[in-house]
Backbone as numpy.savetxt, mean C-alpha at the origin, in Angstrom:
# Nx Ny Nz CAx CAy CAz Cx Cy Cz
15.65 10.55 -4.44 14.22 10.36 -4.27 13.61 11.66 -3.79
12.49 12.06 -4.36 11.86 13.30 -3.94 11.10 13.15 -2.61
11.68 13.75 -1.57 11.05 13.81 -0.26 10.80 15.28 0.05
9.59 15.60 0.47 9.24 16.99 0.71 8.59 17.15 2.08
9.12 18.09 2.88 8.46 18.46 4.12 7.28 19.36 3.77
6.25 19.28 4.60 5.09 20.15 4.45 4.68 20.61 5.84
4.66 21.92 6.04 4.29 22.50 7.34 4.98 21.78 8.50
6.29 21.69 8.41 7.14 21.11 9.45 6.97 19.61 9.67
6.30 18.92 8.75 6.21 17.47 8.82 6.96 16.91 7.62
7.94 16.07 7.89 8.78 15.54 6.82 8.70 14.02 6.80
8.86 13.42 5.63 8.89 11.95 5.56 10.00 11.36 6.43
9.69 10.21 7.01 10.66 9.45 7.79 10.78 8.08 7.12
11.98 7.75 6.66 12.20 6.52 5.91 13.28 5.70 6.59
12.96 4.46 6.91 13.95 3.56 7.48 15.12 3.38 6.51
16.34 3.28 7.03 17.49 3.06 6.15 17.39 1.76 5.35
16.63 0.77 5.83 16.52 -0.48 5.08 15.33 -0.52 4.13
14.55 0.56 4.07 13.47 0.65 3.09 14.07 1.06 1.75
13.33 0.77 0.66 13.78 1.20 -0.66 12.70 2.08 -1.27
13.12 3.29 -1.68 12.23 4.24 -2.33 12.77 4.45 -3.74
11.96 4.18 -4.76 12.38 4.39 -6.14 12.71 5.87 -6.35
13.66 6.15 -7.22 14.07 7.54 -7.42 12.98 8.44 -7.99
11.93 7.87 -8.56 10.85 8.69 -9.12 9.59 8.68 -8.25
9.65 8.05 -7.09 8.52 8.11 -6.15 8.56 9.46 -5.44
7.41 9.93 -4.97 7.33 11.21 -4.28 6.63 11.02 -2.94
7.28 11.47 -1.87 6.72 11.41 -0.52 6.63 12.83 0.02
5.44 13.21 0.49 5.20 14.57 0.95 4.59 14.54 2.35
5.16 15.28 3.28 4.57 15.45 4.60 4.86 14.29 5.53
3.88 13.97 6.37 4.04 13.00 7.45 3.88 11.56 6.94
4.83 11.13 6.12 4.87 9.77 5.59 5.93 9.01 6.38
5.57 7.84 6.86 6.50 7.01 7.63 6.63 5.66 6.94
7.86 5.35 6.51 8.12 4.11 5.80 9.05 3.27 6.66
8.56 2.10 7.08 9.31 1.25 7.99 10.31 0.34 7.26
11.07 -0.40 8.03 12.14 -1.27 7.53 11.63 -2.23 6.46
12.46 -2.42 5.45 12.24 -3.38 4.36 10.99 -3.11 3.53
10.35 -1.96 3.73 9.22 -1.58 2.87 9.78 -1.02 1.57
8.93 -0.97 0.55 9.37 -0.41 -0.74 8.26 0.43 -1.35
8.69 1.54 -1.94 7.80 2.45 -2.64 8.35 2.53 -4.07
7.53 2.16 -5.05 8.00 1.93 -6.40 7.84 3.15 -7.30
8.32 3.03 -8.52 8.42 4.11 -9.49 7.09 4.83 -9.71
7.14 6.15 -9.61 5.98 6.97 -9.90 4.90 6.98 -8.84
5.11 6.28 -7.73 4.12 6.31 -6.65 4.17 7.67 -5.96
3.01 8.14 -5.49 2.92 9.41 -4.76 2.22 9.13 -3.44
2.89 9.49 -2.35 2.31 9.38 -1.01 2.27 10.79 -0.44
1.06 11.35 -0.31 0.90 12.74 0.12 0.17 12.77 1.45
0.92 13.14 2.49 0.38 13.15 3.86 0.31 14.59 4.36
-0.59 15.35 3.79 -0.77 16.73 4.22 -1.97 16.88 5.14
-3.03 16.10 4.96 -4.18 16.12 5.86 -3.93 15.21 7.06
-3.29 14.09 6.84 -3.04 13.12 7.91 -1.89 12.22 7.55
-1.43 11.47 8.52 -0.27 10.60 8.41 -0.53 9.41 7.48
0.53 8.99 6.80 0.53 7.72 6.05 1.64 6.87 6.64
1.31 5.64 7.03 2.30 4.71 7.57 2.36 3.50 6.66
3.57 3.20 6.18 3.81 1.99 5.39 4.64 1.08 6.29
4.02 0.03 6.78 4.64 -0.85 7.77 5.73 -1.74 7.17
6.45 -2.37 8.05 7.60 -3.21 7.72 7.28 -4.19 6.58
8.13 -4.15 5.55 8.03 -5.11 4.46 6.88 -4.90 3.49
6.09 -3.85 3.67 4.98 -3.58 2.74 5.54 -3.00 1.45
4.73 -3.03 0.39 5.17 -2.43 -0.87 4.01 -1.67 -1.51
4.35 -0.50 -2.05 3.41 0.35 -2.77 3.97 0.44 -4.18
3.25 -0.15 -5.14 3.81 -0.35 -6.47 3.59 0.85 -7.40
4.16 0.73 -8.58 4.28 1.78 -9.56 2.97 2.52 -9.83
3.05 3.85 -9.77 1.93 4.70 -10.16 0.80 4.79 -9.16
0.93 4.18 -8.01 -0.14 4.25 -7.02 -0.11 5.57 -6.28
-1.29 5.99 -5.79 -1.43 7.25 -5.07 -2.06 6.95 -3.72
-1.39 7.38 -2.65 -1.93 7.27 -1.30 -2.07 8.68 -0.76
-3.23 8.96 -0.17 -3.46 10.26 0.45 -3.95 10.03 1.86
-3.33 10.70 2.80 -3.67 10.51 4.19 -4.84 11.36 4.64
-5.49 10.90 5.68 -6.52 11.66 6.36 -6.30 11.44 7.85
-7.04 12.15 8.67 -6.81 12.07 10.12 -7.47 10.85 10.76
-8.62 10.46 10.28 -9.36 9.39 10.94 -10.04 8.51 9.89
-9.52 7.34 9.60 -8.33 6.79 10.24 -7.06 7.28 9.56
-5.95 7.10 10.25 -4.65 7.31 9.63 -4.53 6.29 8.51
-4.02 6.69 7.36 -3.82 5.75 6.26 -2.66 4.83 6.64
-2.94 3.54 6.65 -1.93 2.57 7.08 -1.90 1.38 6.13
-0.68 1.04 5.71 -0.45 -0.14 4.88 0.25 -1.14 5.80
-0.43 -2.23 6.13 0.06 -3.18 7.13 1.35 -3.87 6.74
1.99 -4.48 7.72 3.25 -5.20 7.50 3.07 -6.23 6.38
3.96 -6.19 5.40 3.93 -7.15 4.30 2.80 -6.97 3.32
2.00 -5.92 3.48 0.87 -5.69 2.55 1.38 -5.18 1.21
0.53 -5.35 0.19 0.85 -4.91 -1.17 -0.25 -4.00 -1.68
0.18 -2.85 -2.20 -0.70 -1.98 -2.98 -0.20 -2.12 -4.41
-0.99 -2.75 -5.27 -0.58 -3.05 -6.64 -0.40 -1.81 -7.50
-0.13 -2.02 -8.76 0.12 -0.94 -9.70 -1.14 -0.09 -9.91
-0.94 1.22 -9.97 -2.00 2.18 -10.32 -3.22 2.12 -9.40
-2.98 1.95 -8.12 -4.06 1.92 -7.14 -4.21 3.29 -6.46
-5.38 3.51 -5.88 -5.62 4.67 -5.03 -6.04 4.14 -3.66
-5.35 4.60 -2.62 -5.74 4.30 -1.25 -5.91 5.65 -0.56
-7.12 5.93 -0.12 -7.43 7.25 0.43 -8.04 7.10 1.82
-7.27 7.44 2.85 -7.80 7.41 4.21 -8.31 6.05 4.63
-7.57 4.99 4.32 -8.01 3.63 4.59 -6.90 2.85 5.30
-7.26 1.68 5.83 -6.32 0.84 6.56 -6.27 -0.54 5.92
-5.06 -0.99 5.60 -4.85 -2.34 5.08 -4.16 -3.17 6.15
-4.66 -4.37 6.41 -4.08 -5.26 7.39 -2.80 -5.90 6.89
-2.14 -6.61 7.79 -0.89 -7.29 7.45 -1.10 -8.25 6.29
-0.21 -8.18 5.31 -0.17 -9.04 4.14 -1.44 -8.98 3.29
-2.23 -7.92 3.46 -3.37 -7.70 2.56 -2.81 -7.35 1.18
-3.62 -7.58 0.16 -3.18 -7.28 -1.20 -4.29 -6.53 -1.94
-3.94 -5.36 -2.45 -4.87 -4.56 -3.26 -4.43 -4.72 -4.71
-5.27 -5.34 -5.53 -4.94 -5.66 -6.91 -4.82 -4.42 -7.79
-4.15 -4.59 -8.90 -3.87 -3.49 -9.83 -5.12 -2.70 -10.18
-4.97 -1.38 -10.14 -6.05 -0.49 -10.56 -7.21 -0.38 -9.60
-7.09 -0.93 -8.41 -8.19 -0.86 -7.43 -8.14 0.45 -6.66
-9.29 0.81 -6.09 -9.43 2.02 -5.28 -10.00 1.61 -3.93
-9.39 2.09 -2.86 -9.86 1.82 -1.50 -10.10 3.18 -0.84
-11.36 3.45 -0.48 -11.76 4.79 -0.06 -11.88 4.95 1.46
-12.11 6.18 1.84 -12.10 6.66 3.22 -12.79 5.74 4.21
-12.03 5.40 5.27 -12.58 4.62 6.36 -12.71 3.14 6.09
-12.37 2.69 4.87 -12.41 1.25 4.59 -11.30 0.56 5.38
-11.56 -0.68 5.75 -10.57 -1.49 6.46 -10.49 -2.84 5.77
-9.28 -3.16 5.31 -9.04 -4.41 4.61 -8.29 -5.32 5.57
-8.82 -6.49 5.86 -8.25 -7.38 6.86 -6.94 -8.02 6.44
-6.29 -8.64 7.39 -5.04 -9.36 7.15 -5.25 -10.44 6.10
-4.31 -10.52 5.17 -4.30 -11.51 4.09 -5.58 -11.50 3.26
-6.30 -10.39 3.29 -7.47 -10.22 2.42 -6.99 -9.73 1.06
-7.85 -9.89 0.07 -7.51 -9.51 -1.31 -8.61 -8.61 -1.86
-8.20 -7.44 -2.37 -9.10 -6.58 -3.12 -8.79 -6.85 -4.58
-9.77 -7.32 -5.33 -9.56 -7.70 -6.73 -9.13 -6.51 -7.58
-8.38 -6.80 -8.62 -7.96 -5.77 -9.57 -9.19 -5.02 -10.08
-9.08 -3.71 -10.13 -10.14 -2.87 -10.67 -11.31 -2.62 -9.75
-11.30 -3.21 -8.56 -12.41 -3.03 -7.62 -12.40 -1.63 -7.03
-13.55 -1.17 -6.58 -13.66 0.08 -5.83 -14.29 -0.26 -4.48
-13.48 -0.15 -3.43 -13.95 -0.41 -2.08 -14.57 0.88 -1.56
-15.87 0.87 -1.29 -16.54 2.11 -0.87 -16.14 2.54 0.54
-16.39 3.80 0.86 -16.06 4.29 2.20 -16.69 3.42 3.28
-15.87 3.11 4.29 -16.36 2.40 5.46 -16.52 0.90 5.34
-16.33 0.33 4.15 -16.48 -1.12 4.02 -15.37 -1.83 4.80
-15.74 -2.87 5.52 -14.77 -3.71 6.21 -14.70 -5.06 5.51
-13.50 -5.41 5.08 -13.27 -6.71 4.46 -12.57 -7.56 5.52
-13.20 -8.63 6.00 -12.60 -9.44 7.07 -11.30 -10.12 6.63
-10.52 -10.53 7.60 -9.27 -11.26 7.34 -9.52 -12.40 6.37
-8.60 -12.56 5.40 -8.62 -13.70 4.50 -9.75 -13.74 3.49
-10.46 -12.63 3.33 -11.60 -12.62 2.41 -11.26 -11.85 1.13
-12.04 -12.12 0.07 -11.91 -11.47 -1.22 -13.02 -10.45 -1.37
-12.64 -9.23 -1.82 -13.63 -8.20 -2.17 -13.44 -7.87 -3.64
-14.55 -7.86 -4.39 -14.49 -7.63 -5.83 -15.69 -6.80 -6.25
-15.52 -6.12 -7.40 -16.62 -5.40 -8.00 -16.57 -3.90 -7.79
-17.54 -3.23 -8.44 -17.68 -1.78 -8.34 -19.15 -1.49 -8.09
-19.55 -1.16 -6.88 -18.71 -1.12 -5.68 -18.35 -2.53 -5.22
-17.23 -2.62 -4.54 -16.76 -3.93 -4.07 -17.68 -4.47 -2.99
-17.79 -5.78 -3.00 -18.48 -6.49 -1.92 -17.66 -7.73 -1.61
-17.79 -8.22 -0.41 -17.07 -9.42 0.01 -17.73 -10.61 -0.65
-16.93 -11.40 -1.38 -17.48 -12.52 -2.15 -17.15 -13.88 -1.58
-16.24 -13.94 -0.61 -15.87 -15.22 -0.01 -14.41 -15.26 0.35
-13.93 -16.41 0.81 -12.54 -16.51 1.23 -11.57 -16.50 0.04
-10.39 -15.98 0.32 -9.30 -16.03 -0.67 -8.79 -17.46 -0.68
-8.70 -18.07 -1.84 -8.22 -19.44 -1.92 -7.54 -19.70 -3.24
-7.10 -20.93 -3.44 -6.49 -21.34 -4.71 -5.27 -20.52 -5.05
-5.13 -20.23 -6.35 -3.97 -19.46 -6.83 -3.91 -18.07 -6.21
-5.07 -17.45 -6.01 -5.09 -16.12 -5.40 -4.51 -16.18 -3.99
-4.85 -17.20 -3.23 -4.31 -17.37 -1.89 -2.81 -17.58 -1.89
-2.33 -18.35 -2.87 -0.89 -18.55 -3.00 -0.17 -17.25 -3.34
-0.80 -16.45 -4.20 -0.23 -15.17 -4.60 -0.15 -14.22 -3.40
-1.23 -14.14 -2.62 -1.24 -13.28 -1.43 -0.13 -13.72 -0.47
0.04 -15.02 -0.27 1.05 -15.53 0.66 2.48 -15.28 0.18
2.72 -15.37 -1.12 4.08 -15.27 -1.66 4.53 -13.84 -1.93
3.60 -12.94 -2.15 3.95 -11.61 -2.62 4.83 -10.79 -1.68
4.63 -10.82 -0.35 5.49 -9.99 0.51 6.98 -10.28 0.35
7.38 -11.54 0.41 8.80 -11.87 0.27 9.29 -11.60 -1.15
8.46 -11.86 -2.11 8.83 -11.61 -3.51 9.20 -10.14 -3.73
8.41 -9.23 -3.16 8.68 -7.81 -3.33 9.80 -7.31 -2.44
10.01 -7.90 -1.27 11.17 -7.52 -0.46 12.44 -7.89 -1.22
12.46 -9.07 -1.83 13.62 -9.49 -2.62 13.81 -8.58 -3.83
12.74 -8.28 -4.54 12.84 -7.43 -5.73 13.34 -6.04 -5.36
12.90 -5.50 -4.23 13.38 -4.18 -3.79 14.89 -4.21 -3.52
15.37 -5.29 -2.89 16.82 -5.41 -2.66 17.57 -5.44 -3.99
17.02 -6.14 -4.97 17.67 -6.21 -6.29 17.69 -4.85 -6.97
16.59 -4.11 -6.87 16.55 -2.77 -7.47 17.51 -1.83 -6.74
17.56 -1.90 -5.41 18.47 -1.04 -4.65 19.91 -1.28 -5.06
20.26 -2.52 -5.35 21.63 -2.86 -5.72 21.91 -2.70 -7.20
20.87 -2.73 -8.03 21.14 -2.89 -9.45 20.65 -1.82 -10.41
19.90 -0.82 -9.95 19.45 0.19 -10.92 20.53 1.26 -11.08
20.55 1.86 -12.24 21.44 2.99 -12.48 20.87 3.83 -13.61
21.15 5.14 -13.56 20.62 6.01 -14.64 21.31 5.73 -15.96
């Protein structure tokens, strides 16, 4: 896996985390236990720290860039879907950012909140716990419920299991 120190700051990865061999981590990136960083994801922490909390997952092709205030943080069990951008933002525990969404500087996504696929969360927007944000620019549209709520609840364990399977079963 490509890990790169930058100006004396190097990625720190828990032994129980899984990093895909084509993911790239640069600088002050901290990946906690049972978290996973998937194929082609880039986490670049040259301006500020990026923390991926326990059991969180950053999926294929996503780009995270850190800033100083706030520190970019992906909460415990949170999901950053495929081809997302998270820039200087904070995701709460078990929050889910849908495929192709962008979350910009200073935004805060609450616990078990959902950012809809393709949404753009503008700088500084706060999405309360358990709420759905959708659109470009994103706005809070109401509580997460139904199938979306089931998906948000099931996704953390689903990806922890999938990461274990990839760690044990991929080969060149």
